[in-house]
N, CA, C and O atoms as a CHARMM CRD file, in Angstrom:
* protein
*
  224
    1    1 MET  N     30.45000   0.49700  20.59800 PROA 1      0.00000
    2    1 MET  CA    29.54000   1.11700  19.57800 PROA 1      0.00000
    3    1 MET  C     29.95700   0.57400  18.15900 PROA 1      0.00000
    4    1 MET  O     29.13600   0.35400  17.26800 PROA 1      0.00000
    5    2 ASP  N     31.29300   0.38100  18.04000 PROA 2      0.00000
    6    2 ASP  CA    31.58300  -0.37800  16.78600 PROA 2      0.00000
    7    2 ASP  C     30.94200  -1.74200  16.60900 PROA 2      0.00000
    8    2 ASP  O     30.72900  -2.20500  15.48800 PROA 2      0.00000
    9    3 ILE  N     30.69800  -2.25300  17.51000 PROA 3      0.00000
   10    3 ILE  CA    30.19500  -3.72900  17.60600 PROA 3      0.00000
   11    3 ILE  C     28.76300  -3.63600  17.13200 PROA 3      0.00000
   12    3 ILE  O     28.40700  -4.54600  16.38400 PROA 3      0.00000
   13    4 ALA  N     27.87600  -2.70200  17.43100 PROA 4      0.00000
   14    4 ALA  CA    26.62600  -2.47500  16.99900 PROA 4      0.00000
   15    4 ALA  C     26.66600  -2.20800  15.47300 PROA 4      0.00000
   16    4 ALA  O     25.77700  -2.60900  14.72100 PROA 4      0.00000
   17    5 PHE  N     27.64300  -1.57600  15.10100 PROA 5      0.00000
   18    5 PHE  CA    27.59800  -1.20800  13.56200 PROA 5      0.00000
   19    5 PHE  C     27.87800  -2.17800  12.82200 PROA 5      0.00000
   20    5 PHE  O     27.51700  -2.20000  11.64500 PROA 5      0.00000
   21    6 ALA  N     28.66900  -3.28900  13.46300 PROA 6      0.00000
   22    6 ALA  CA    29.05200  -4.45900  12.81600 PROA 6      0.00000
   23    6 ALA  C     27.97000  -5.47800  12.62400 PROA 6      0.00000
   24    6 ALA  O     27.89000  -6.29700  11.70900 PROA 6      0.00000
   25    7 ILE  N     27.08700  -5.28600  13.70600 PROA 7      0.00000
   26    7 ILE  CA    26.01400  -6.40600  13.77400 PROA 7      0.00000
   27    7 ILE  C     24.81600  -6.10900  12.95900 PROA 7      0.00000
   28    7 ILE  O     24.08700  -6.99100  12.50500 PROA 7      0.00000
   29    8 VAL  N     24.61600  -4.72500  12.77100 PROA 8      0.00000
   30    8 VAL  CA    23.52500  -4.35200  12.30200 PROA 8      0.00000
   31    8 VAL  C     23.33200  -5.02700  10.59200 PROA 8      0.00000
   32    8 VAL  O     22.36700  -5.68800  10.20800 PROA 8      0.00000
   33    9 PRO  N     24.38500  -4.68400   9.87600 PROA 9      0.00000
   34    9 PRO  CA    24.43100  -5.31200   8.43600 PROA 9      0.00000
   35    9 PRO  C     24.27800  -6.84100   8.61600 PROA 9      0.00000
   36    9 PRO  O     23.67500  -7.44700   7.73000 PROA 9      0.00000
   37   10 LEU  N     24.70300  -7.43500   9.54000 PROA 10     0.00000
   38   10 LEU  CA    24.55800  -8.86800   9.51300 PROA 10     0.00000
   39   10 LEU  C     23.08000  -9.13600   9.79800 PROA 10     0.00000
   40   10 LEU  O     22.58100 -10.08900   9.19900 PROA 10     0.00000
   41   11 LEU  N     22.41600  -8.52300  10.51600 PROA 11     0.00000
   42   11 LEU  CA    21.01800  -9.04200  10.87300 PROA 11     0.00000
   43   11 LEU  C     20.15900  -8.34000   9.69000 PROA 11     0.00000
   44   11 LEU  O     18.99900  -8.71500   9.51800 PROA 11     0.00000
   45   12 ILE  N     20.58500  -7.56600   9.06800 PROA 12     0.00000
   46   12 ILE  CA    19.69500  -7.17900   7.81200 PROA 12     0.00000
   47   12 ILE  C     20.02000  -8.39200   6.78800 PROA 12     0.00000
   48   12 ILE  O     19.13100  -8.88500   6.09300 PROA 12     0.00000
   49   13 TYR  N     21.27900  -8.80600   6.75200 PROA 13     0.00000
   50   13 TYR  CA    21.56400  -9.85200   5.62900 PROA 13     0.00000
   51   13 TYR  C     20.80200 -11.07100   6.02000 PROA 13     0.00000
   52   13 TYR  O     20.18200 -11.66400   5.13800 PROA 13     0.00000
   53   14 LEU  N     20.77800 -11.55100   7.36200 PROA 14     0.00000
   54   14 LEU  CA    20.01400 -12.59700   7.85200 PROA 14     0.00000
   55   14 LEU  C     18.46000 -12.50200   7.52200 PROA 14     0.00000
   56   14 LEU  O     17.83900 -13.44300   7.02800 PROA 14     0.00000
   57   15 MET  N     17.92500 -11.34500   7.82400 PROA 15     0.00000
   58   15 MET  CA    16.36000 -11.15600   7.62100 PROA 15     0.00000
   59   15 MET  C     16.09200 -11.39800   6.13100 PROA 15     0.00000
   60   15 MET  O     15.22000 -12.16900   5.73000 PROA 15     0.00000
   61   16 LEU  N     16.93500 -10.65900   5.31200 PROA 16     0.00000
   62   16 LEU  CA    16.72100 -10.73600   4.02200 PROA 16     0.00000
   63   16 LEU  C     16.80900 -12.25100   3.36800 PROA 16     0.00000
   64   16 LEU  O     15.95100 -12.62700   2.57000 PROA 16     0.00000
   65   17 LEU  N     17.79900 -13.00300   3.72800 PROA 17     0.00000
   66   17 LEU  CA    17.98700 -14.39900   3.64100 PROA 17     0.00000
   67   17 LEU  C     16.79600 -15.37500   3.99700 PROA 17     0.00000
   68   17 LEU  O     16.46300 -16.36200   3.34100 PROA 17     0.00000
   69   18 ALA  N     16.18800 -14.88500   5.22700 PROA 18     0.00000
   70   18 ALA  CA    15.15200 -15.76600   5.69600 PROA 18     0.00000
   71   18 ALA  C     13.88000 -15.30600   4.71300 PROA 18     0.00000
   72   18 ALA  O     13.14800 -16.21200   4.31500 PROA 18     0.00000
   73   19 ILE  N     13.68400 -14.38400   4.43900 PROA 19     0.00000
   74   19 ILE  CA    12.53200 -13.72200   3.57200 PROA 19     0.00000
   75   19 ILE  C     12.54600 -14.65700   2.13800 PROA 19     0.00000
   76   19 ILE  O     11.64500 -15.36800   1.69300 PROA 19     0.00000
   77   20 THR  N     13.87900 -14.39200   1.59600 PROA 20     0.00000
   78   20 THR  CA    14.19500 -15.01400   0.27200 PROA 20     0.00000
   79   20 THR  C     13.78800 -16.38200   0.30200 PROA 20     0.00000
   80   20 THR  O     13.01000 -16.76800  -0.57000 PROA 20     0.00000
   81   21 VAL  N     14.29000 -17.35200   1.37300 PROA 21     0.00000
   82   21 VAL  CA    14.03100 -18.71300   1.40800 PROA 21     0.00000
   83   21 VAL  C     12.59000 -19.00800   1.80500 PROA 21     0.00000
   84   21 VAL  O     12.15100 -20.10700   1.46400 PROA 21     0.00000
   85   22 PHE  N     11.79400 -18.18300   2.47700 PROA 22     0.00000
   86   22 PHE  CA    10.42100 -18.48000   2.78800 PROA 22     0.00000
   87   22 PHE  C      9.59400 -18.20400   1.32800 PROA 22     0.00000
   88   22 PHE  O      8.63400 -18.92000   1.04400 PROA 22     0.00000
   89   23 VAL  N     10.01600 -17.17000   0.47300 PROA 23     0.00000
   90   23 VAL  CA     9.31200 -16.87500  -0.59300 PROA 23     0.00000
   91   23 VAL  C      9.73300 -18.14800  -1.76900 PROA 23     0.00000
   92   23 VAL  O      8.99300 -18.50500  -2.68500 PROA 23     0.00000
   93   24 LEU  N     10.90800 -18.62400  -1.51600 PROA 24     0.00000
   94   24 LEU  CA    11.29700 -19.64600  -2.48800 PROA 24     0.00000
   95   24 LEU  C     10.46400 -20.77400  -2.26400 PROA 24     0.00000
   96   24 LEU  O      9.89000 -21.32800  -3.20200 PROA 24     0.00000
   97   25 TYR  N     10.35400 -21.17000  -1.03500 PROA 25     0.00000
   98   25 TYR  CA     9.75400 -22.25300  -0.46500 PROA 25     0.00000
   99   25 TYR  C      8.12700 -22.16900  -0.86600 PROA 25     0.00000
  100   25 TYR  O      7.51400 -23.21800  -1.06500 PROA 25     0.00000
  101   26 LEU  N      7.55300 -21.05200  -0.95900 PROA 26     0.00000
  102   26 LEU  CA     6.22900 -20.95200  -1.18100 PROA 26     0.00000
  103   26 LEU  C      5.91500 -21.13400  -2.77300 PROA 26     0.00000
  104   26 LEU  O      4.81300 -21.45000  -3.22100 PROA 26     0.00000
  105   27 VAL  N      7.04500 -20.88600  -3.51600 PROA 27     0.00000
  106   27 VAL  CA     7.12400 -20.94400  -5.04600 PROA 27     0.00000
  107   27 VAL  C      7.14200 -22.29500  -5.27700 PROA 27     0.00000
  108   27 VAL  O      6.20100 -22.72600  -5.94300 PROA 27     0.00000
  109   28 ILE  N      7.95100 -23.05700  -4.90700 PROA 28     0.00000
  110   28 ILE  CA     8.31800 -24.58500  -5.06300 PROA 28     0.00000
  111   28 ILE  C      7.29400 -25.27400  -4.55800 PROA 28     0.00000
  112   28 ILE  O      6.92300 -26.26100  -5.19300 PROA 28     0.00000
  113   29 GLN  N      6.66400 -24.94600  -3.41500 PROA 29     0.00000
  114   29 GLN  CA     5.50600 -25.74100  -3.03200 PROA 29     0.00000
  115   29 GLN  C      4.33000 -25.70900  -3.87600 PROA 29     0.00000
  116   29 GLN  O      3.61800 -26.70200  -4.02800 PROA 29     0.00000
  117   30 ALA  N      4.10400 -24.55800  -4.44600 PROA 30     0.00000
  118   30 ALA  CA     2.98600 -24.42200  -5.45200 PROA 30     0.00000
  119   30 ALA  C      3.25500 -24.96100  -6.73100 PROA 30     0.00000
  120   30 ALA  O      2.27900 -25.42000  -7.32400 PROA 30     0.00000
  121   31 ALA  N      4.31900 -25.01100  -7.27300 PROA 31     0.00000
  122   31 ALA  CA     4.76200 -25.60500  -8.39800 PROA 31     0.00000
  123   31 ALA  C      4.64700 -26.92900  -8.28900 PROA 31     0.00000
  124   31 ALA  O      4.03600 -27.46800  -9.21200 PROA 31     0.00000
  125   32 VAL  N      5.09900 -27.69100  -7.33900 PROA 32     0.00000
  126   32 VAL  CA     5.21000 -29.23800  -7.06300 PROA 32     0.00000
  127   32 VAL  C      3.58200 -29.52100  -7.04700 PROA 32     0.00000
  128   32 VAL  O      3.07700 -30.30600  -7.84900 PROA 32     0.00000
  129   33 ARG  N      2.78100 -28.78300  -6.02200 PROA 33     0.00000
  130   33 ARG  CA     1.54600 -29.12100  -6.18600 PROA 33     0.00000
  131   33 ARG  C      0.59800 -29.04400  -7.26100 PROA 33     0.00000
  132   33 ARG  O     -0.26800 -29.87900  -7.52100 PROA 33     0.00000
  133   34 ASN  N      0.84800 -27.92000  -7.89000 PROA 34     0.00000
  134   34 ASN  CA     0.03300 -27.98400  -9.28600 PROA 34     0.00000
  135   34 ASN  C      0.61500 -28.99200 -10.30200 PROA 34     0.00000
  136   34 ASN  O     -0.13100 -29.57300 -11.09000 PROA 34     0.00000
  137   35 GLY  N      1.97700 -29.20400 -10.28100 PROA 35     0.00000
  138   35 GLY  CA     2.48300 -30.03700 -11.12400 PROA 35     0.00000
  139   35 GLY  C      2.05700 -31.59000 -10.87100 PROA 35     0.00000
  140   35 GLY  O      1.79000 -32.36400 -11.78900 PROA 35     0.00000
  141   36 ILE  N      2.03500 -31.91900  -9.51500 PROA 36     0.00000
  142   36 ILE  CA     1.32100 -33.26500  -9.36700 PROA 36     0.00000
  143   36 ILE  C     -0.06100 -33.40800  -9.74800 PROA 36     0.00000
  144   36 ILE  O     -0.48400 -34.39400 -10.35300 PROA 36     0.00000
  145   37 ASN  N     -0.88600 -32.25700  -9.33300 PROA 37     0.00000
  146   37 ASN  CA    -2.35500 -32.46600  -9.70500 PROA 37     0.00000
  147   37 ASN  C     -2.73000 -32.38700 -11.16600 PROA 37     0.00000
  148   37 ASN  O     -3.88000 -32.66700 -11.50500 PROA 37     0.00000
  149   38 THR  N     -1.81400 -32.01700 -12.05400 PROA 38     0.00000
  150   38 THR  CA    -2.06300 -31.82100 -13.49700 PROA 38     0.00000
  151   38 THR  C     -1.30800 -32.97500 -14.12600 PROA 38     0.00000
  152   38 THR  O     -1.42600 -33.20700 -15.32900 PROA 38     0.00000
  153   39 SER  N     -0.57700 -33.66500 -13.37500 PROA 39     0.00000
  154   39 SER  CA     0.22600 -34.72200 -14.11600 PROA 39     0.00000
  155   39 SER  C     -0.72000 -36.15300 -14.47100 PROA 39     0.00000
  156   39 SER  O     -1.82800 -36.36700 -13.97800 PROA 39     0.00000
  157   40 ILE  N     -0.08200 -36.96400 -15.33500 PROA 40     0.00000
  158   40 ILE  CA    -1.05300 -38.10300 -15.53100 PROA 40     0.00000
  159   40 ILE  C     -0.96900 -39.21600 -14.20700 PROA 40     0.00000
  160   40 ILE  O     -1.85100 -40.06600 -14.08500 PROA 40     0.00000
  161   41 VAL  N     -0.05500 -39.14300 -13.42700 PROA 41     0.00000
  162   41 VAL  CA     0.18600 -39.99600 -12.23300 PROA 41     0.00000
  163   41 VAL  C     -0.66700 -39.40300 -11.34800 PROA 41     0.00000
  164   41 VAL  O     -1.35500 -40.15000 -10.65200 PROA 41     0.00000
  165   42 GLY  N     -0.78200 -38.08500 -11.21100 PROA 42     0.00000
  166   42 GLY  CA    -1.61000 -37.39200 -10.15700 PROA 42     0.00000
  167   42 GLY  C     -3.06300 -37.45200 -10.45000 PROA 42     0.00000
  168   42 GLY  O     -3.86100 -37.42400  -9.51300 PROA 42     0.00000
  169   43 LYS  N     -3.46000 -37.52900 -11.65900 PROA 43     0.00000
  170   43 LYS  CA    -4.74200 -37.68200 -12.07900 PROA 43     0.00000
  171   43 LYS  C     -5.32900 -38.95100 -11.70200 PROA 43     0.00000
  172   43 LYS  O     -6.45200 -39.05400 -11.20800 PROA 43     0.00000
  173   44 ARG  N     -4.49000 -39.98400 -11.96200 PROA 44     0.00000
  174   44 ARG  CA    -4.71000 -41.42300 -11.84600 PROA 44     0.00000
  175   44 ARG  C     -4.91700 -41.72400 -10.24600 PROA 44     0.00000
  176   44 ARG  O     -5.78100 -42.49800  -9.83500 PROA 44     0.00000
  177   45 MET  N     -4.09700 -41.07800  -9.48400 PROA 45     0.00000
  178   45 MET  CA    -3.97200 -41.32000  -7.87700 PROA 45     0.00000
  179   45 MET  C     -5.41600 -40.63000  -7.29800 PROA 45     0.00000
  180   45 MET  O     -6.07100 -41.03300  -6.33600 PROA 45     0.00000
  181   46 LEU  N     -5.66100 -39.67100  -8.02300 PROA 46     0.00000
  182   46 LEU  CA    -7.10700 -38.82300  -7.57700 PROA 46     0.00000
  183   46 LEU  C     -8.08500 -39.88700  -7.90600 PROA 46     0.00000
  184   46 LEU  O     -8.77600 -40.41100  -7.03300 PROA 46     0.00000
  185   47 GLU  N     -8.13800 -40.16400  -8.98000 PROA 47     0.00000
  186   47 GLU  CA    -9.39100 -41.10200  -9.51000 PROA 47     0.00000
  187   47 GLU  C     -9.30300 -42.43500  -8.27100 PROA 47     0.00000
  188   47 GLU  O    -10.28300 -42.76000  -7.60100 PROA 47     0.00000
  189   48 LYS  N     -8.26600 -42.93300  -8.17900 PROA 48     0.00000
  190   48 LYS  CA    -8.12400 -44.28900  -7.25300 PROA 48     0.00000
  191   48 LYS  C     -8.59700 -43.84900  -5.78200 PROA 48     0.00000
  192   48 LYS  O     -9.22400 -44.59400  -5.02900 PROA 48     0.00000
  193   49 LYS  N     -8.24600 -42.65900  -5.50500 PROA 49     0.00000
  194   49 LYS  CA    -8.64700 -42.32300  -4.09800 PROA 49     0.00000
  195   49 LYS  C    -10.21600 -42.00000  -4.04800 PROA 49     0.00000
  196   49 LYS  O    -10.91500 -42.36900  -3.10500 PROA 49     0.00000
  197   50 ASP  N    -10.61400 -41.42000  -4.93100 PROA 50     0.00000
  198   50 ASP  CA   -12.24000 -41.32600  -5.21300 PROA 50     0.00000
  199   50 ASP  C    -12.91200 -42.80700  -5.60900 PROA 50     0.00000
  200   50 ASP  O    -14.12000 -42.96200  -5.42800 PROA 50     0.00000
  201   51 ASP  N    -12.41600 -43.46200  -5.93900 PROA 51     0.00000
  202   51 ASP  CA   -12.97400 -44.96900  -6.17200 PROA 51     0.00000
  203   51 ASP  C    -12.88200 -45.83500  -4.85700 PROA 51     0.00000
  204   51 ASP  O    -13.75400 -46.63500  -4.51800 PROA 51     0.00000
  205   52 ASN  N    -11.71500 -45.58100  -4.15100 PROA 52     0.00000
  206   52 ASN  CA   -11.68100 -46.64800  -2.89300 PROA 52     0.00000
  207   52 ASN  C    -11.54700 -45.78600  -1.70200 PROA 52     0.00000
  208   52 ASN  O    -10.52900 -45.15900  -1.40800 PROA 52     0.00000
  209   53 PRO  N    -12.84100 -45.80500  -0.92600 PROA 53     0.00000
  210   53 PRO  CA   -12.97900 -45.23700   0.46300 PROA 53     0.00000
  211   53 PRO  C    -11.69200 -45.41700   1.41600 PROA 53     0.00000
  212   53 PRO  O    -11.47600 -44.62900   2.33600 PROA 53     0.00000
  213   54 LYS  N    -10.82400 -46.55300   1.11800 PROA 54     0.00000
  214   54 LYS  CA    -9.87500 -46.92300   2.18000 PROA 54     0.00000
  215   54 LYS  C     -8.63400 -45.58200   2.25000 PROA 54     0.00000
  216   54 LYS  O     -8.17600 -45.10200   3.28600 PROA 54     0.00000
  217   55 PHE  N     -8.29800 -45.20000   0.88900 PROA 55     0.00000
  218   55 PHE  CA    -7.50400 -43.97800   0.87900 PROA 55     0.00000
  219   55 PHE  C     -8.01200 -42.79200   1.30600 PROA 55     0.00000
  220   55 PHE  O     -7.14200 -41.92400   1.38100 PROA 55     0.00000
  221   56 LYS  N     -8.95100 -42.48900   1.57100 PROA 56     0.00000
  222   56 LYS  CA    -9.66100 -41.16400   2.07700 PROA 56     0.00000
  223   56 LYS  C     -9.29800 -40.92800   3.59100 PROA 56     0.00000
  224   56 LYS  O     -9.74600 -39.95000   4.18800 PROA 56     0.00000
């Protein structure tokens, strides 16, 4: 029974860690996507993609 009480906090910690990493991943992904789309290089790449059907 003592082992069960030792494992439960570890499982809770691992679940919270996994949730935190997932949320952080979503935030970073959104920031990078928005940053690329609004940057000068990102706009230029989008223009090239629209002009050249080879990149589609």
